[in-house]
C-alpha positions in Angstrom: 12.5 -1.8 -27.5 13.9 1.4 -25.9 11.7 4.4 -25.8 14.1 6.8 -24.1 17.8 6.6 -23.2 19.8 8.8 -20.8 22.8 10.6 -22.3 26.4 10.9 -21.0 27.3 9.8 -17.5 23.7 9.0 -16.5 23.5 5.8 -18.5 23.5 3.8 -15.2 20.5 5.8 -13.7 17.0 4.5 -13.8 14.3 6.5 -15.4 10.8 6.2 -14.0 8.9 8.8 -16.1 5.7 7.7 -17.7 5.6 8.2 -21.4 2.5 8.0 -23.5 2.7 5.3 -26.2 -0.3 6.5 -28.2 -2.6 9.5 -28.2 -5.8 9.1 -26.3 -8.9 11.1 -25.6 -9.1 13.3 -22.6 -10.8 11.8 -19.5 -14.2 13.1 -18.4 -14.2 15.8 -15.7 -16.1 14.7 -12.6 -18.4 17.5 -11.4 -18.4 18.6 -7.8 -20.8 16.8 -5.6 -20.9 19.2 -2.7 -23.2 22.0 -1.8 -21.2 24.7 -0.2 -24.3 26.6 0.9 -25.6 23.7 3.1 -25.0 24.0 6.9 -24.7 20.2 7.2 -22.8 17.5 5.4 -22.7 13.8 4.9 -19.9 11.5 6.1 -19.9 7.9 5.0 -17.8 5.3 6.8 -17.4 1.8 5.4 -15.5 -1.2 6.9 -14.4 -3.1 3.9 
């Protein structure tokens, strides 16, 4: 099954462009988790 073909002299080129196969709902927006007014912050370091 071919979704998209290149025209003309470009038929030997590879196309790596994601194409949606079906409509989907929009992803949820992640709210900011920082407080810009705070004089200090938190840094988490994990050795996985």
